[in-house]
N, C-alpha and C positions, 0 to 999 in steps of 0.2 A: 492535586494528589490527596487522596482520602487518608484519614488517620490510619486505617488498616494497612494501606500501601506504604505509608511512611514507616510504620513499625516493621514491616517486612524488609524494607530497604535498609533500615538501621541495623536490623539483625544480620542481614547479609553482609553489609559493610563491616560490622563489628567482627564477624567471623573471618573476613578477609584480613582485617588488621591484626587479629589475634594470630593467625597462621603465617602471616608474612614476616620474613626475616628482614625485609627492607621495603620502604615505600618513600616516595618523594611527593611533596606538596608544591605545586607550581601556580603561577599566575599566568593565565592564557587570555586575559581580557584584551580587547581591542584587536585580536587576530581576526582577519576577514575569513570568509568561508573557504577560499582556495588555500590559504596558508594553514588553516585548521585542518583541512583535508590532507595536506602534505604532511603535517605533524602526525596525524593519525596513521597514515601509511608508513611513515618512518618508525613509529612505535610498533606497528604490526610486524614489520620486517625484523625488528630486534626482539620480538616476543615480549614487549612491554605493554601492559594493559593500562590504558588511559581512560579515566572517568572524570567528568565534570560533576562536582557535587555541591550541594548547598551547605554552607558553613554550619548552620544549626544542626543539620542532620549528621554531618561529619563529626561535630563535637559530641553529639549524643552517642554515635557509634564508637568514638574514642573512649568515652566514659565506660561504655559497656564492654569494651574489648578485654579489659583486665590488665592492660599494660599501663604504665604510668606515662601518659602522654600530655600532661598538663602544660608543659612548656610550649606546646603548639597552640594553645587557646588564643593567646594574643595575636597571632598572625592569621587567624581565620577571619579575614576581612576581604571584601572584594570577591572577585571570581577565583575560585580554587579548583584546581584539577589535581587528581591524585594518580600517581604512576606506581604500578606494582611490577616487580621483575624478579626472576629467579636469581639473576646475577646482579649483585648489589651496586656495581658501578655502571651498568648499562644505561640507566636513565640519565646519569650525570654526563656520560659521553654523548648521548643523544642530544641533550639540551645544548651542550657546548657546540656540537657540530651544527645543530639547527640554527643557532644564534649567529652563525657566519652570514646567513642570508636574511635573518629576521631578528628584531630586537627582543622578542619573547619566544619561549616561555622564560619567566624569571623564577628562580628557585626561592621559595618561601622557607622551606625546611625539608629535612630528610631524617628518616629513622633507619639506621643500619646496625644490625646485630646489637641491639640494646643501647645504642648511642644516638643521641639527638644532635643534629646539626641545624642551626638556624641562620638564615640569611643567604643572599645571593653570593656573598663573598666566600662562601664555603665550597662553591662549585669546583674550583681547581683542586681543592683537597679531596673532594669526593671522586673526581675523575681518577686520581692516583691511588685511591683506596683499593687494595687488592681484594678480590672476591674470595670466598671460602675455597673454591676449586683451585684458584691460582695459588693460594697459600699452601694447600695440600701438595700441589705440584712442586712448589719450591722446596718444601720439606722433604719430599721423596728424592728430589735432586740432590739435596744436601746429604741425605743419608746414603745415597749411592756413590757419592764422590769418593769417600775414603776407600771403599771396596774396589772401585775402578782403579785407583792409584796403586793399591796393593797388587791387583791382578796385572796391571801394566808393568810394574816393577819386576814381578816374577817372570813375566813373559820376556821382557827385554833381558833380564839376567840369564834366563835359559838360553836365549839366542846367543849371547856373548860367550857363555860357557861352551855351547856347541861349536862356535867358531874357533875357540881356543883349542878344543879337543881335535877338531879337524886339522888345524894348522900343525899341532904337535904330531898327529898321525902321519901327515904328509912329510914332515921333516924326518920322522923315524923310518919312513919307507924308502 
């Protein structure tokens, strides 16, 4: 790769890192061609972008991104793949699901909404992290709950009152 191509690649990757709300760094070394192909298909189905990157270029892109990603520098060794996704816990779920049949990919680290997670032991935590959309859905549900209770109480009270009036009118007649 020529210097000009490297510069373009670094700029492109830095822009992706800067705009991404979350990304995962994984180790996909020792995966054979068919397993790698299966992983790429699984990523495509979940709308996760997977790129194998050189560590030196990734580090330069991290420096250029404007985010404080220095904590990742020590783990940039060996083969590194980067996963980008709109939904922050999709790559974690994909990795966990894929590892039922294969020992890799191994999670090196993740960046989710300004928080850095390092190490494969963080995978279970990341699977359970709710995405922004899920959190908004939970919040809307919580806000609707009291209103539903009030409406339900009013409707059931009105039904009881109508029943009492009907019973009284039948007795009077």
